[in-house]
NUBABA-177716 format. One record per residue (C-alpha): residue number from 1; x, y, z. Coordinates in steps of 0.001 Angstrom, whole numbers, plus 500000, padded with zeros to 6 digits. Layout:
N
REC  pos      px      py      pz
REC  NUM       X       Y       Z
...
//
This chain:
594
REC  pos      px      py      pz
REC    1  402834  083323  396419
REC    2  406388  084085  397080
REC    3  409542  082268  395240
REC    4  413038  082387  396080
REC    5  414964  082820  392763
REC    6  418116  081150  394179
REC    7  416892  078317  396191
REC    8  413515  077496  394110
REC    9  411644  077234  397552
REC   10  407906  078762  397161
REC   11  405830  080097  399789
REC   12  401953  079806  399741
REC   13  399355  081535  402061
REC   14  396036  080177  402823
REC   15  393746  079918  405932
REC   16  395113  078464  408880
REC   17  393103  075483  410410
REC   18  395056  073946  413442
REC   19  397783  075368  415227
REC   20  400788  073180  414836
REC   21  403659  072749  412235
REC   22  404672  069677  410247
REC   23  407643  068859  407830
REC   24  407125  065982  405581
REC   25  406863  064534  401696
REC   26  403794  065631  399708
REC   27  401351  062940  398536
REC   28  399018  063990  395923
REC   29  395320  062742  396069
REC   30  393565  062798  392884
REC   31  390171  064200  393639
REC   32  389674  065662  390273
REC   33  386111  065750  388728
REC   34  384768  062733  387026
REC   35  384099  063440  383538
REC   36  380564  063534  382525
REC   37  379340  062641  379320
REC   38  375701  063721  377998
REC   39  373337  060824  376701
REC   40  369921  061172  375153
REC   41  367893  058371  376068
REC   42  365080  057236  373749
REC   43  362674  054822  375492
REC   44  361034  054293  378722
REC   45  363175  051100  379725
REC   46  366271  053037  379268
REC   47  364790  056050  381504
REC   48  363801  053488  384063
REC   49  367250  052066  384090
REC   50  368955  055273  384597
REC   51  366453  056096  387560
REC   52  367642  052807  389125
REC   53  371260  053505  388466
REC   54  370923  056932  390160
REC   55  369033  055438  393199
REC   56  371320  052733  393571
REC   57  374431  055090  393497
REC   58  372580  057339  396070
REC   59  371965  054265  398350
REC   60  375661  053038  397973
REC   61  377129  056575  399162
REC   62  374447  056435  401975
REC   63  375762  053116  403258
REC   64  379628  054538  402782
REC   65  378623  057533  404733
REC   66  376798  055375  407547
REC   67  379661  052966  407749
REC   68  382302  055923  407915
REC   69  380170  057364  410686
REC   70  380213  054155  412769
REC   71  384124  053802  412349
REC   72  384688  057398  412974
REC   73  387771  057861  415740
REC   74  386683  058777  419349
REC   75  388330  062162  418813
REC   76  385979  063257  416089
REC   77  382944  061538  417065
REC   78  381580  064976  418319
REC   79  381845  065964  414388
REC   80  379526  063125  413444
REC   81  376755  065878  412602
REC   82  378916  066675  409436
REC   83  378223  063131  408084
REC   84  374747  063394  409062
REC   85  374600  066755  407132
REC   86  375640  064883  404072
REC   87  373414  062051  404290
REC   88  370562  064993  404610
REC   89  371740  066217  401308
REC   90  371081  062930  399664
REC   91  367554  063226  400598
REC   92  367083  066814  399993
REC   93  364342  067198  397079
REC   94  366602  070054  395140
REC   95  369031  067238  394893
REC   96  367447  063889  394805
REC   97  363768  064404  393364
REC   98  365037  067194  391100
REC   99  367704  064600  389429
REC  100  365194  061928  389022
REC  101  362617  064361  387445
REC  102  365233  065618  385025
REC  103  366158  062100  383794
REC  104  362474  061398  383180
REC  105  361292  064811  381499
REC  106  364548  065471  379773
REC  107  365295  062097  378899
REC  108  369003  062265  379796
REC  109  371411  060238  381563
REC  110  371676  060239  385422
REC  111  375276  061744  385363
REC  112  374123  064730  383193
REC  113  370718  064900  385213
REC  114  372827  065029  388653
REC  115  375301  067893  387127
REC  116  372161  070124  386361
REC  117  370815  069383  389472
REC  118  374249  070828  391148
REC  119  374256  073555  388877
REC  120  370747  074765  389843
REC  121  371851  074405  393788
REC  122  375070  076494  392929
REC  123  372983  079334  391641
REC  124  370748  079419  394728
REC  125  373573  079474  397000
REC  126  375370  082114  394856
REC  127  372768  084578  395609
REC  128  373943  084622  399367
REC  129  377033  086460  400084
REC  130  378251  084661  403073
REC  131  381386  082439  403587
REC  132  379828  079629  405448
REC  133  376842  079342  402856
REC  134  379450  079422  400277
REC  135  381340  076584  401985
REC  136  378132  074516  402357
REC  137  377998  074553  398541
REC  138  381369  072610  398866
REC  139  379461  069912  400628
REC  140  376825  069460  397912
REC  141  379842  069013  395519
REC  142  381457  066439  397523
REC  143  378437  064331  397861
REC  144  377799  064801  393987
REC  145  381175  063788  393243
REC  146  381010  060491  395400
REC  147  377671  059469  393318
REC  148  379419  060457  390070
REC  149  382577  058217  391124
REC  150  379926  055365  391681
REC  151  378013  055510  388594
REC  152  381198  055758  386665
REC  153  382592  052871  388241
REC  154  385864  054903  389595
REC  155  387704  053249  392396
REC  156  389706  055905  393663
REC  157  392473  055417  396543
REC  158  390776  055501  399874
REC  159  392812  057890  402208
REC  160  392506  055144  404727
REC  161  394841  052913  402650
REC  162  397808  055205  402798
REC  163  400602  053575  404639
REC  164  403634  056071  404647
REC  165  404005  059269  406683
REC  166  402905  061897  404369
REC  167  401439  065370  403936
REC  168  398283  064998  401946
REC  169  397906  067451  398723
REC  170  394381  067743  397153
REC  171  392280  070065  395493
REC  172  389635  069455  398091
REC  173  388930  066783  400746
REC  174  385248  066035  402019
REC  175  384576  065497  405518
REC  176  384121  061650  404391
REC  177  387723  061811  403176
REC  178  389070  063208  406268
REC  179  386847  060689  408256
REC  180  389167  057990  406534
REC  181  392441  059464  407433
REC  182  394928  057436  409391
REC  183  396344  060043  411531
REC  184  399229  057611  412505
REC  185  400547  058090  408740
REC  186  398801  061383  407235
REC  187  400722  064013  409501
REC  188  398902  067184  407691
REC  189  397069  068138  404561
REC  190  396780  071233  402384
REC  191  394035  071818  399870
REC  192  393401  074412  397021
REC  193  389652  075131  398343
REC  194  388066  075564  401637
REC  195  387648  078150  404356
REC  196  387724  078520  408188
REC  197  383927  077478  408410
REC  198  384492  074645  406078
REC  199  383673  071073  407152
REC  200  387121  070207  406070
REC  201  388545  072603  408638
REC  202  386395  071646  411288
REC  203  387385  067988  411019
REC  204  391131  069026  410931
REC  205  390657  070693  414189
REC  206  388694  067618  415598
REC  207  391682  065316  414561
REC  208  394391  067708  415837
REC  209  396523  067669  412420
REC  210  398325  070733  410973
REC  211  396331  071759  407860
REC  212  396041  074828  405492
REC  213  393189  075225  403056
REC  214  392104  077675  400715
REC  215  395645  077507  398899
REC  216  394054  077893  395234
REC  217  397075  076772  393496
REC  218  398765  073763  395764
REC  219  397869  071036  393439
REC  220  399216  072910  390309
REC  221  402484  073651  392144
REC  222  403190  070516  394360
REC  223  404426  067375  392798
REC  224  404408  064171  394364
REC  225  407393  063604  396968
REC  226  408112  067387  397242
REC  227  409121  068257  400891
REC  228  406768  070634  402332
REC  229  406346  072566  405395
REC  230  402884  073390  406923
REC  231  402203  075843  409349
REC  232  398721  075367  410427
REC  233  399078  078352  413035
REC  234  400046  080888  410349
REC  235  398260  079440  407294
REC  236  401802  079082  405568
REC  237  402877  076130  403166
REC  238  406676  076017  401985
REC  239  407337  073816  398975
REC  240  410925  072683  398761
REC  241  412406  074740  401520
REC  242  415833  075337  401956
REC  243  417934  074290  404941
REC  244  417605  077860  406414
REC  245  413905  077650  406243
REC  246  413459  074403  407500
REC  247  415700  075069  410770
REC  248  413494  078190  411128
REC  249  410354  076288  411180
REC  250  411961  073476  413324
REC  251  412808  076083  415937
REC  252  409017  077459  415648
REC  253  407715  074338  416146
REC  254  409800  073928  419140
REC  255  408642  077129  420532
REC  256  405130  076105  419919
REC  257  405448  072819  421543
REC  258  407181  074659  424475
REC  259  404025  076861  424499
REC  260  401921  074021  424696
REC  261  403853  072174  427310
REC  262  403966  075323  429588
REC  263  400307  075564  429501
REC  264  399847  071687  430193
REC  265  402349  072206  433250
REC  266  399677  074596  434847
REC  267  396766  072591  433997
REC  268  397025  070632  437308
REC  269  396769  074043  439126
REC  270  393302  075097  440438
REC  271  391365  077775  438071
REC  272  391728  080478  440616
REC  273  391466  084410  439230
REC  274  394053  086710  440134
REC  275  391870  088176  442586
REC  276  390913  084846  444360
REC  277  387780  083481  442741
REC  278  387773  079779  442277
REC  279  386165  078043  439177
REC  280  385611  074437  438741
REC  281  386945  073038  435512
REC  282  385517  069748  434625
REC  283  385569  067528  431247
REC  284  382890  066465  429149
REC  285  383064  062692  428241
REC  286  381337  060122  426219
REC  287  383177  056968  426970
REC  288  385083  055213  429952
REC  289  388297  055427  428087
REC  290  387955  059116  428222
REC  291  388117  059342  432062
REC  292  392044  059018  431811
REC  293  392736  061981  429466
REC  294  390226  064115  431425
REC  295  392649  063772  434499
REC  296  395692  063975  432468
REC  297  394449  067318  431150
REC  298  393832  068759  434770
REC  299  389988  067909  434831
REC  300  388827  068299  438553
REC  301  385859  066035  437704
REC  302  383369  065030  434832
REC  303  380890  068019  434634
REC  304  379093  065769  431707
REC  305  379037  062201  431356
REC  306  376846  061533  428084
REC  307  375475  058132  428739
REC  308  374204  057208  425147
REC  309  377179  055286  423806
REC  310  376214  051970  425242
REC  311  372772  052336  424203
REC  312  374048  053177  420370
REC  313  377060  050808  420199
REC  314  375350  047156  421082
REC  315  372383  045405  419661
REC  316  369876  046612  421921
REC  317  369466  048062  425277
REC  318  372238  047529  427702
REC  319  371103  045617  430878
REC  320  371782  046956  434402
REC  321  374849  045139  435391
REC  322  376559  046302  432134
REC  323  375609  050171  432932
REC  324  376457  049574  436711
REC  325  380023  048307  435721
REC  326  380543  051289  433391
REC  327  379460  053843  435952
REC  328  381218  052380  438961
REC  329  384714  052404  437138
REC  330  384241  056012  436176
REC  331  383156  057001  439752
REC  332  385988  054834  441029
REC  333  388777  056486  438747
REC  334  387698  059884  439635
REC  335  386918  059632  443368
REC  336  386827  061852  445492
REC  337  386082  064351  442141
REC  338  382468  064582  441154
REC  339  381111  062778  438159
REC  340  377925  064143  436754
REC  341  376115  061601  435062
REC  342  373479  062808  432640
REC  343  370579  060139  432026
REC  344  369883  058882  428701
REC  345  369473  061500  425966
REC  346  368624  059613  422985
REC  347  366529  061270  420062
REC  348  367134  064342  417804
REC  349  370460  063673  416127
REC  350  371159  060622  418359
REC  351  368714  058115  416675
REC  352  370131  054636  415986
REC  353  368460  052388  413428
REC  354  368748  049343  416000
REC  355  366756  051128  418447
REC  356  362751  050835  418559
REC  357  362282  054412  417798
REC  358  359802  055894  415106
REC  359  361152  058537  412556
REC  360  359753  061900  413102
REC  361  359520  064922  411048
REC  362  361400  067204  413420
REC  363  363198  064811  415905
REC  364  364950  067741  417733
REC  365  361633  068707  419047
REC  366  360048  065358  419396
REC  367  360421  062257  421738
REC  368  363812  062707  423056
REC  369  365645  062880  426298
REC  370  363568  062925  429436
REC  371  360444  062750  427487
REC  372  361632  059180  425946
REC  373  362628  058380  429417
REC  374  359428  059132  430945
REC  375  357559  057401  428022
REC  376  359574  054267  428541
REC  377  359875  053957  432529
REC  378  361099  050394  432436
REC  379  364198  051705  430443
REC  380  364660  054650  432648
REC  381  364260  052697  435865
REC  382  367307  050269  434874
REC  383  369736  053161  434080
REC  384  368540  054982  437382
REC  385  369037  051710  439574
REC  386  372611  051289  437966
REC  387  373641  054945  438602
REC  388  372128  054707  442200
REC  389  374198  051483  442860
REC  390  377457  053120  441299
REC  391  376974  056211  443684
REC  392  378551  054184  446492
REC  393  381920  054067  444989
REC  394  382406  057913  444036
REC  395  380723  061220  444166
REC  396  377988  060622  441393
REC  397  375993  063271  440540
REC  398  372668  062821  438637
REC  399  371107  065151  436087
REC  400  368336  065170  433750
REC  401  368302  066415  430491
REC  402  365898  068591  428453
REC  403  363610  069430  431227
REC  404  361086  071936  429906
REC  405  358909  072433  432788
REC  406  358289  071664  436691
REC  407  355901  068655  436139
REC  408  358570  066880  434135
REC  409  361022  067257  436804
REC  410  358513  066051  439418
REC  411  357644  063148  437343
REC  412  361343  062243  436669
REC  413  362049  062542  440585
REC  414  359050  060548  441336
REC  415  360561  057283  439184
REC  416  363817  058180  441139
REC  417  361978  057905  444389
REC  418  360233  054617  443380
REC  419  363598  052972  442128
REC  420  365107  054087  445388
REC  421  362351  052435  447572
REC  422  362962  049192  445263
REC  423  366522  049093  445931
REC  424  365762  049759  449940
REC  425  363334  046616  449606
REC  426  365968  044701  447984
REC  427  368649  045795  450542
REC  428  370686  047252  447961
REC  429  372809  049978  449001
REC  430  373315  053432  447576
REC  431  374299  057161  448261
REC  432  371078  058498  449795
REC  433  372550  061821  449660
REC  434  373275  061984  445898
REC  435  372741  065404  444368
REC  436  370108  065648  441746
REC  437  370134  068517  438987
REC  438  368840  069240  435855
REC  439  370354  070505  432419
REC  440  368878  073676  431481
REC  441  368991  073727  427797
REC  442  365328  074784  426701
REC  443  364120  078439  426679
REC  444  361301  077715  429032
REC  445  363375  076191  431462
REC  446  365237  079655  431783
REC  447  362068  081557  432110
REC  448  361044  079469  435313
REC  449  364689  078748  436522
REC  450  363797  080224  439704
REC  451  360970  077788  440173
REC  452  363093  074788  438905
REC  453  365841  075626  441415
REC  454  363788  075120  444564
REC  455  363583  071537  443646
REC  456  367199  070399  442515
REC  457  370604  070575  443902
REC  458  372316  072296  441040
REC  459  371989  073380  437163
REC  460  374095  072585  434488
REC  461  373457  075058  431376
REC  462  373748  073082  428009
REC  463  374467  075752  425726
REC  464  374720  073509  422593
REC  465  370912  072921  422680
REC  466  369943  076338  424341
REC  467  371461  077971  421434
REC  468  369640  075773  418853
REC  469  366248  076076  420514
REC  470  366668  079869  421612
REC  471  367503  081122  417984
REC  472  365583  078412  416180
REC  473  368690  077228  414576
REC  474  368939  073528  413477
REC  475  372819  072782  413649
REC  476  372535  070292  410771
REC  477  370569  072156  408621
REC  478  373318  073709  406508
REC  479  371213  076776  405487
REC  480  371117  078287  408794
REC  481  373875  076558  410737
REC  482  376111  079725  410413
REC  483  373251  081621  412584
REC  484  374525  079419  415389
REC  485  375884  082235  417520
REC  486  376918  081699  421160
REC  487  377741  085707  421519
REC  488  373977  086518  420685
REC  489  372763  089187  423229
REC  490  369768  086709  423990
REC  491  371873  083957  424817
REC  492  373944  085926  427089
REC  493  370811  087334  429028
REC  494  369450  083670  429382
REC  495  372679  082280  430866
REC  496  372894  085537  433399
REC  497  369014  084930  434263
REC  498  369884  080998  435081
REC  499  372776  082134  437174
REC  500  370964  084526  439324
REC  501  367984  082041  439778
REC  502  370765  079347  440967
REC  503  372411  081929  443388
REC  504  369114  083135  444881
REC  505  368289  079738  445793
REC  506  371738  078691  446932
REC  507  372732  076104  444421
REC  508  375486  075690  442271
REC  509  375485  076227  438406
REC  510  377850  075182  435840
REC  511  378030  075428  431964
REC  512  378789  072328  429779
REC  513  378380  073488  426173
REC  514  380930  074198  423833
REC  515  381070  078031  425195
REC  516  383039  076576  428003
REC  517  386090  075488  426190
REC  518  385985  078655  423873
REC  519  388913  080809  424742
REC  520  386780  084011  423794
REC  521  384052  083036  426186
REC  522  385989  082842  429178
REC  523  385438  086369  430258
REC  524  381978  086565  429738
REC  525  381320  083388  431770
REC  526  383306  084482  434639
REC  527  381683  087625  434605
REC  528  378287  086314  434855
REC  529  379356  084450  437887
REC  530  379396  080643  436789
REC  531  380592  078343  439602
REC  532  381991  075887  436804
REC  533  382792  075127  433145
REC  534  382896  071625  431460
REC  535  384480  071259  428492
REC  536  386445  068767  426026
REC  537  389459  067564  428032
REC  538  392139  068946  425430
REC  539  390657  072561  425991
REC  540  391073  072490  429786
REC  541  394782  073629  430169
REC  542  394309  076615  427972
REC  543  390858  077708  429855
REC  544  392857  077364  433021
REC  545  395517  079441  431911
REC  546  393210  082236  431125
REC  547  391190  081905  434248
REC  548  394218  082247  436291
REC  549  395305  085415  434563
REC  550  392171  087139  434589
REC  551  390599  089318  437475
REC  552  387078  088538  438330
REC  553  386451  092319  439203
REC  554  387728  093230  435702
REC  555  385612  090526  434101
REC  556  382570  091935  435899
REC  557  383390  095392  434483
REC  558  383791  093968  430841
REC  559  380491  092129  431314
REC  560  378680  095486  432077
REC  561  379883  096895  428849
REC  562  379297  093578  427033
REC  563  375624  093731  428292
REC  564  374982  096992  426460
REC  565  375933  095714  423170
REC  566  373293  094930  420393
REC  567  374501  092391  418218
REC  568  376480  088996  418280
REC  569  379176  090565  416018
REC  570  379617  093475  418352
REC  571  379969  091160  421276
REC  572  382763  089106  419338
REC  573  384606  092193  418234
REC  574  384777  093271  422049
REC  575  385873  090001  423355
REC  576  388316  089713  420617
REC  577  390073  092879  421152
REC  578  390249  092131  425005
REC  579  391536  088800  424230
REC  580  394278  089917  421695
REC  581  395327  092651  424407
REC  582  395389  090247  427361
REC  583  396948  087326  425562
REC  584  398601  088365  422149
REC  585  400356  085159  422017
REC  586  396977  083509  421536
REC  587  396452  084483  417986
REC  588  399982  084397  417006
REC  589  400177  080432  418219
REC  590  396676  079991  416494
REC  591  394212  079512  419085
REC  592  392034  082199  417983
REC  593  391213  080605  414406
REC  594  387695  080759  415033
//
């Protein structure tokens, strides 16, 4: 901490989360711990009532999380898995079963039993020296605090009720708290605790609001109404700044905005390397309303249209006309740019209670995506009819998700052939030359990529699932999610193998996972030789800038060096050094926070 003895301004340093600067009034949020009193219970009726109180509190908090998840703003729906992980904590045996057992065996009240369960979980996590794991303890504490507030009858202010333009100051904010933020009023936030990999930080990035976490003493030093400067690119917070400091940060904010604007101005230029290699940069979308943003950000098409929203948002399955109108409008808006529509990928983390799907022990490996569609051909055919009919209104491409072997692909193509035949008999027109491809996201598909390539028009590598399946990492499981490593040498070799198979068969291959929008991955993906990268629309301008300043020849040389490295950490260190050398301003502006 730095303090100016003359002006009285104080400067705190923490962890930078989102590269932007905001100046505003502080709004202290009381997220102090609920005081827990010990009670000794003497009879079975009291014990039964305490168990019921605990179960009621858990169910109430579960309902809160589900409600928050359903109301999440579009820009953070990709982070819904964070609330899913909180729901899993509620059901974890170390958390739920352990608390009930303590109530019954130790004859204590629910609050005290829950406190003891949390202490045991802390002890387990403290044995692991890893930042990501330690941050997961905060998630367990946040869930515990919600339950305790319900048990105590506490009715703290919801962050969604804030109606003034403020900067939130709190000891900690849970992901559920940040989900409630009204970003029209809340211009930024700072917390005492948290790290770069904390879920609070991840949510701030998704909401695109400046934030600094891990400040340790912010709530002790900041008073309600204090003027604050939050520099989310440098991790600096200034309390009650003097005029010269305010002017300095206003100028810095203008410089940052100008830098962002300079990137945006280049967004509609082609993504072409300095030595003339062209890469297609497209957008991933989930809703029709995102198409405009994709075009505004310079997207050269839709590389991945996830089609689950219409199935999850209504009371049942959408009919053919609803699907057709949606796909037609997307195709018309983007025409003549291509739109790659992924067929239904329900299952795994995309189950909806209103859908007639049974619970599975391991849904990520169960009845999902193409497996579900092949099992339910009537549902599949309805979607295929809608896609084919819409293909007349633009350049639609169709791709099947989660193909694990040739037979699945052949079965899916046979159903597509039947649908085309039915449309022909009904004299309904469609694009008979519509390209058909697959998502390569399962290791078995990588191994037989040269076989699959003979039966499709293109590949799209889905690295989010490929990494999960290849490294045996459940992204929702907080104990192992930190091992989700896009720079793992095995992943890089898999991508390279798929690209080689596609090139050998003369088909195009793109990549549509989170790697596509990561500035640190651009050099690797260029060197491997991908034809296209598809990403969140807001990532497009920066990725285009990096591509346009990069030599394809040099990227291939760097790739040779990278493929000789043995660990994900070595690969990341190499790429980070390269990026800092070529684009030093990216770290200064806060674009290399991760």
